[in-house]
N, C-alpha and C positions, 0 to 999 in steps of 0.2 A: 662495300663490306664494312663491318664495324671493326674499328681498331681496338686495341687493348685499352687505350685511354677512354674511349667512348663507353666500353663495357663497365669500367671502373666508375665512371660518372653516373651511369644508370643505377648501379648497385648502391652508390653513395646516396643518390636521390631517394631510392626506395627505403634505405635504412633511416634517413632523416625523416621521411614521411611517417614511418612506423613509430619513431620516437615522438613526433609531434602528436600523433593520434593517441598514444599511450598517455602522454602528459595532459592532453586535453580531457581525456576520460577521467583521469585521477582528479584534475581540478574540478570538473563538473560534479563528481561524486562528493568531494569535500564541500563545495558550495551548496549542493542539495541537502547534505546532512546538516549544515549550519542553518539553512533556511527553514527546514522542517522542525528543527528544535526550537526556533524562535516563534513559531506559530502556535502558541498555546491558547489563544483566544477562541479559536474555533476548532472543534474536534468532532469527527463522526464516531460515535460510540459503537453503534451497531447498524448494519444495513441488511435488509432482507429484500430480495427480488420478488416482486409480485407477478410480473410477467417479463417478457423480453424488453419492454420499453419503460417499465415503471418499477419503482422500489419504495419501500418505507424505510425511514432511517430515524434514529435517535441522535440528535446533534446537541453538543454542549457549546453554547455561545455565551461568552462572558459570565460563566458560572451558572447559567440557567439551561435547563434541558428542554428540548422541543421535539415533538413528533412531527416528522416532515414527510411530505409526499414528493418524490423525485421522479420526473418524467423527462422525456427529450425536449419538450416544448416549454415546460415551466416547473418551478419548485415552489411548494407552498408549505407554510407552517400550519399544521392541522390543530395542534394543541400544545399548550405549555404544560410540561410535566412537573410534578412535585419533586423538588430536589432531594428531599430525604428519602422518599420511596425509591427513586432511581438509584441513589447511592447504596441503599440497603440491598436492593436487588443485585447491583453490580458486585458488592462484597460477597453475597451468597453465591452468585454465579461463579465468581473466580475461585471460591473455596471448594465448590462441588465438582466442577467440570474439568479441572486440569488433567486428572488421570484419565477420565473418559475420553477427552479429546485425543490424547496420545493413542489410546486403543483404537479409536475411530480412524485415525490417520494410518495406523499400521494395517488395518483392514483394507483401507483404500489402496495403500501402497502394494500390498501383496495380492490384491484382487479377491479377497475373501469376503463372504457375505456375513453380515452381523447376525448373531442369533438373537431372536426376539424373546 
């Protein structure tokens, strides 16, 4: 049979394991936040799935924009995009769609269909 001391040891071990897991989780979140903030050289601006295994993406690499094809087996740069055109589009897109996105998300959340 388990004695009182053995039960206390098991409980202490479980508590210590929980504390270690919580601290490891917090440390990983902090490290991930710092790593992603420092990666400003490469950024995916927008990604659209074409099929289950492929997508098109606009990527910003060192201040230049590229249209890329992304698949499971390879990734290719299809075309270099004009920086001014992309930035003008992004400015227009951010200004127009903020409210619409919120409405779309509420429709998805509440399971309602959008009226066309």
